[in-house]
C-alpha positions as CSV (number, residue, x, y, z in Angstrom):
1,M,-23.4,4.6,0.5
2,T,-20.8,2.9,-1.7
3,P,-17.1,2.8,-0.3
4,H,-14.5,4.8,-1.7
5,C,-11.4,3.1,-3.2
6,P,-9.0,2.1,-0.7
7,R,-6.4,2.8,-3.6
8,C,-7.3,5.9,-6.1
9,R,-9.9,7.2,-3.3
10,Y,-13.1,7.3,-5.8
11,R,-16.4,5.7,-5.0
12,M,-16.5,2.6,-6.7
13,D,-18.9,1.1,-8.2
14,A,-21.6,-1.5,-6.1
15,L,-22.5,-5.1,-7.7
16,L,-25.5,-6.8,-6.7
17,L,-24.6,-10.3,-7.4
18,A,-26.8,-13.3,-6.6
19,A,-25.8,-15.0,-3.5
20,H,-26.8,-18.7,-2.6
21,D,-30.4,-19.6,-0.8
22,G,-31.7,-16.6,-3.5
23,R,-29.9,-13.6,-1.4
24,V,-28.2,-11.2,-3.4
25,V,-25.2,-9.8,-1.9
26,E,-23.6,-6.3,-2.9
27,V,-19.6,-6.0,-3.9
28,D,-18.0,-3.3,-4.3
29,H,-15.0,-3.1,-7.5
30,C,-12.6,0.2,-9.1
31,R,-12.7,-1.0,-12.7
32,A,-9.5,1.3,-13.1
33,C,-7.7,0.0,-10.3
34,R,-8.9,-3.7,-10.4
35,L,-9.4,-3.8,-6.8
36,V,-12.5,-6.0,-5.4
37,W,-13.9,-5.2,-2.1
38,F,-15.3,-8.0,-0.1
39,D,-17.6,-7.3,3.3
40,Q,-16.6,-9.9,5.8
41,L,-18.0,-13.0,3.9
42,E,-19.5,-11.8,0.9
43,S,-16.6,-13.9,-1.1
44,V,-17.7,-17.3,-0.2
45,Q,-21.6,-16.2,-0.7
46,L,-21.8,-15.8,-4.3
47,A,-23.8,-18.4,-6.3
48,G,-22.8,-19.7,-9.5
49,L,-24.7,-16.6,-11.3
50,G,-23.2,-14.0,-8.9
51,W,-19.8,-15.2,-10.2
52,I,-20.6,-15.1,-14.0
53,H,-21.9,-11.7,-13.3
54,L,-18.9,-10.5,-11.3
55,L,-16.1,-12.3,-13.9
56,R,-17.6,-10.3,-16.6
57,E,-17.1,-7.3,-14.7
58,L,-13.7,-7.9,-13.9
59,Q,-13.3,-8.2,-18.3
60,Q,-14.6,-4.9,-18.4
61,G,-11.3,-3.2,-16.9
62,M,-8.9,-5.0,-19.4
63,G,-6.6,-3.0,-21.5
64,L,-7.5,0.2,-19.4
65,A,-4.8,2.3,-18.1
66,L,-3.9,1.3,-14.1
67,P,-3.4,4.1,-12.2
68,P,0.2,5.2,-10.2
69,A,0.6,3.4,-7.2
70,R,0.2,5.3,-3.8
71,P,3.5,5.6,-1.7
72,E,1.4,4.3,1.6
73,G,-0.5,1.6,1.8
74,L,-4.4,0.9,1.5
75,N,-7.0,1.8,4.4
76,C,-10.4,0.3,4.8
77,P,-12.9,1.9,3.0
78,H,-15.5,1.9,5.8
79,C,-13.1,2.5,9.1
80,S,-9.6,4.0,7.2
81,V,-7.1,1.8,9.3
82,G,-4.5,0.3,7.0
83,L,-4.9,-3.0,5.6
84,K,-2.8,-5.9,6.2
85,T,-1.6,-8.6,4.4
86,V,-2.4,-11.7,5.5
87,L,-1.9,-15.2,4.3
88,N,-5.1,-17.3,4.0
89,R,-5.9,-20.6,3.3
90,S,-8.2,-23.0,2.1
91,R,-9.2,-26.2,0.2
92,Y,-8.0,-24.7,-3.1
93,G,-4.6,-23.7,-1.3
94,E,-3.0,-20.4,-0.1
95,F,-3.5,-17.0,-0.9
96,T,-3.0,-13.4,-0.2
97,A,-5.4,-10.6,0.4
98,Q,-6.0,-7.1,2.1
99,E,-8.0,-7.4,4.9
100,C,-9.0,-4.6,7.9
101,P,-7.8,-5.6,10.9
102,Q,-11.4,-4.7,12.3
103,G,-13.0,-7.3,10.3
104,H,-14.7,-5.1,8.0
105,G,-13.5,-7.1,5.2
106,H,-10.6,-7.4,2.4
107,A,-9.6,-6.1,-0.9
108,H,-8.3,-8.3,-3.9
109,S,-6.7,-7.6,-7.0
110,H,-8.8,-9.0,-10.6
111,V,-6.6,-11.9,-10.0
112,G,-6.4,-12.3,-6.3
113,V,-10.0,-13.0,-6.3
114,M,-9.8,-15.8,-8.9
115,A,-7.1,-17.6,-6.3
116,E,-9.0,-17.3,-3.9
117,R,-11.3,-19.5,-5.5
118,G,-9.0,-21.7,-6.5
119,L,-9.4,-20.9,-10.3
120,V,-6.1,-19.8,-11.4
121,R,-3.0,-22.4,-11.6
122,Q,0.6,-21.8,-11.7
123,V,1.8,-22.5,-15.4
124,G,4.0,-25.2,-16.1
125,P,7.2,-26.3,-18.6
126,A,4.6,-27.5,-20.9
127,D,2.0,-24.3,-21.1
128,R,5.3,-22.2,-21.3
129,A,6.3,-24.3,-24.1
130,L,2.7,-24.3,-25.5
131,I,2.6,-20.3,-25.3
132,R,5.7,-19.8,-26.7
133,Q,4.1,-21.2,-30.4
134,G,1.9,-18.4,-30.6
135,H,-1.2,-19.7,-30.7
136,W,-2.9,-17.7,-27.9
137,K,-2.1,-14.5,-26.6
138,W,-0.8,-14.5,-23.1
139,E,-2.3,-11.9,-21.3
140,C,-2.1,-10.6,-17.1
141,L,-5.0,-11.8,-15.5
142,N,-5.3,-8.5,-13.3
143,C,-4.9,-5.3,-15.7
144,G,-4.8,-7.6,-19.4
145,A,-1.3,-6.6,-20.4
146,P,0.3,-9.0,-22.8
147,A,3.3,-11.5,-21.5
148,E,5.6,-13.3,-23.5
149,G,6.0,-17.0,-22.0
150,E,9.0,-16.9,-19.7
151,A,6.9,-14.2,-17.9
152,I,6.9,-15.2,-14.1
153,A,5.4,-11.7,-13.3
154,C,3.5,-8.7,-15.1
155,R,6.0,-5.9,-16.1
156,F,3.3,-3.6,-15.8
157,C,1.2,-4.2,-12.2
158,E,3.4,-6.8,-10.8
159,S,1.0,-9.6,-10.8
160,P,2.2,-13.3,-11.2
161,M,1.3,-15.1,-14.2
162,L,-0.8,-17.3,-14.2
163,L,-3.5,-19.4,-16.2
164,L,-7.4,-20.1,-16.2
165,D,-8.2,-22.9,-14.5
166,L,-10.9,-24.3,-16.8
167,P,-12.2,-27.3,-14.8
168,R,-12.6,-25.6,-11.7
169,L,-14.2,-22.5,-12.9
170,A,-16.8,-24.4,-14.5
171,H,-17.3,-26.4,-11.6
172,A,-17.9,-23.3,-9.8
173,L,-20.1,-21.6,-12.0
174,T,-22.6,-24.3,-12.9
175,R,-22.8,-26.7,-9.0
176,R,-25.3,-26.8,-6.9
177,P,-25.6,-24.8,-3.4
178,Q,-24.1,-27.2,-0.7
179,C,-23.3,-30.2,-3.4
180,D,-18.7,-30.6,-4.4
181,A,-20.3,-32.9,-7.2
182,L,-20.1,-30.9,-10.9
183,A,-23.9,-30.5,-11.5
184,P,-25.3,-29.0,-13.8
185,K,-29.2,-29.0,-14.0
186,Q,-30.8,-32.0,-15.7
187,G,-30.9,-32.4,-19.6
188,A,-28.5,-29.4,-19.8
189,H,-25.9,-29.3,-22.6
190,P,-22.6,-29.7,-22.2
191,L,-20.2,-26.8,-21.7
192,T,-17.9,-26.3,-24.7
193,W,-14.1,-25.9,-25.3
194,S,-11.5,-25.6,-27.8
195,C,-8.4,-27.2,-26.5
196,V,-5.6,-25.2,-26.9
197,A,-2.8,-27.6,-28.3
198,C,-5.3,-29.3,-30.6
199,G,-8.1,-27.4,-30.9
200,A,-10.7,-30.1,-30.4
201,A,-14.1,-29.8,-28.2
202,L,-14.1,-30.9,-24.4
203,D,-16.3,-29.9,-21.5
204,P,-14.0,-28.4,-18.8
205,N,-16.9,-29.2,-16.4
206,R,-16.2,-33.3,-17.0
207,E,-13.0,-33.5,-18.8
208,P,-9.7,-31.8,-17.3
209,T,-7.8,-33.4,-20.1
210,C,-8.1,-33.2,-23.9
211,A,-9.0,-36.8,-24.8
212,Q,-7.1,-36.2,-28.0
213,C,-3.6,-34.8,-26.6
214,G,-3.8,-35.0,-23.7
215,Q,-3.0,-31.7,-23.2
216,D,-4.7,-29.8,-19.5
217,A,-8.0,-27.3,-20.0
218,W,-7.0,-24.3,-19.1
219,A,-7.3,-20.6,-20.5
220,P,-4.6,-17.5,-21.1
221,S,-7.1,-14.7,-21.3
222,W,-10.3,-13.2,-20.2
223,L,-11.3,-12.8,-23.1
224,N,-11.2,-16.6,-23.8
225,L,-14.5,-17.4,-21.4
226,N,-17.1,-15.0,-23.1
227,A,-18.2,-18.5,-24.7
228,L,-18.0,-20.5,-21.6
229,L,-19.5,-17.7,-19.6
230,D,-22.5,-17.9,-22.0
231,E,-23.3,-21.5,-21.9
232,A,-23.1,-21.6,-17.9
233,E,-24.9,-18.6,-17.6
234,A,-28.1,-19.9,-19.6
235,Q,-27.6,-23.4,-17.2
236,V,-28.2,-22.0,-13.9
237,R,-30.0,-18.7,-15.1
238,D,-33.9,-18.8,-13.2
239,A,-36.4,-16.6,-13.3
240,E,-37.0,-16.2,-9.5
241,T,-32.8,-15.4,-9.2
242,E,-33.4,-12.5,-12.4
243,R,-36.9,-11.0,-10.4
244,R,-34.3,-10.7,-6.9
245,L,-32.3,-8.9,-8.7
246,L,-33.9,-6.8,-10.6
247,A,-35.7,-5.5,-7.7
248,A,-32.6,-5.4,-5.7
249,R,-31.1,-2.9,-8.6
250,H,-34.3,-1.1,-8.4
251,R,-34.1,-0.6,-4.9
252,A,-30.3,0.9,-5.2
253,Q,-31.6,3.7,-7.8
254,V,-34.2,4.9,-5.3
255,L,-32.0,5.2,-2.4
256,E,-29.4,6.9,-4.9
257,R,-32.2,9.5,-6.5
258,P,-31.0,13.0,-4.8
259,R,-33.6,14.4,-2.3
260,R,-35.6,17.2,-3.0
261,V,-35.4,20.2,-1.0
262,R,-38.3,21.5,0.3
263,D,-37.9,25.5,1.2
264,W,-40.9,28.3,1.0
265,Q,-42.0,28.0,-2.3
266,D,-43.6,24.4,-1.4
267,T,-45.6,25.8,1.5
268,Q,-49.7,26.2,1.3
269,L,-49.0,29.8,1.5
270,A,-47.0,29.7,-2.0
271,R,-49.2,27.7,-3.7
272,V,-52.4,30.4,-3.2
273,H,-49.9,33.3,-3.7
274,R,-49.8,31.4,-7.2
275,L,-53.2,30.5,-7.6
276,F,-54.4,34.3,-7.4
277,K,-51.1,35.6,-9.1
278,D,-52.2,38.4,-11.7
279,E,-49.3,39.2,-13.5
280,E,-51.4,42.7,-14.4
281,K,-51.5,44.1,-10.7
282,P,-49.0,42.1,-9.0
283,E,-48.7,44.3,-6.0
284,L,-52.5,44.1,-4.8
285,N,-53.1,40.0,-5.9
286,P,-50.6,38.4,-3.1
287,W,-52.6,40.4,-0.5
288,V,-55.9,39.2,-2.0
289,G,-54.7,35.6,-1.8
290,L,-53.7,35.8,2.1
291,G,-56.5,37.4,2.9
292,L,-58.3,34.2,1.5
293,L,-55.9,32.0,3.2
294,L,-57.1,33.4,6.2
295,L,-60.3,33.4,5.8
296,L,-60.1,29.9,5.1
297,L,-58.2,29.0,8.1
298,F,-60.9,31.2,10.2
299,W,-64.0,28.8,8.6
300,N,-62.0,26.0,9.7
301,W,-61.1,27.1,13.5
302,W,-65.0,28.5,14.0
């Protein structure tokens, strides 16, 4: 059963996402709170197609009003034990998370999900100068609120203001399992991205900086990723993964269907009663049906 959000206590959305080795994992997401819950090692099991679908889901929360913060801390949606703030380290650097002391999993904000996988980076002086020129709209990666070039934290949700690191993002979306090298499919078209400084086309999977002006490949907003996600999805999509995802989603829909509660009208006696019911003599025909049923039972017993 889908757990309740640790922040607003409403039921979270269950996202069935593609994982490595053809598996499917279920990640829980509360769009209103910008909160993602990973059970144990789900965050490192996602394949490129799973990340693409997760990023599209995170985009849907941009611009929605944030619910008021709860005065108490967050609790684990499985055991209700208070979550603790931990500082973890991966090959991409350090990141913070709200972790269950019992080991059930951890909660992340939208920007925290990206930070765990190293898909965001700090804003440098050159980046701020480019943002102040107004060529691009800079938004908080957690709630979508607009920001100025000097902002360090979002004035609405207090999340750190970061930039999407396109080379790492393209690598995470298109690399093969168990391979850290850049590995798009054979014959695949290169990814395309317009440089934020000069507008020249570049492939963030192979070019971390623009060949014309030297500007780093980065994006200031989730909304700038649609074209990149479309191209990456075309490269990594395959029929077997799609089949597994459709089968998993069908099973989830079947399990969510409400079970029918059986009552006396589902019994054999009620069916015989309806078969012999006569609207003109309702006081006699039920007894006729009962007599026929008893006769049938006696005949089978004899």
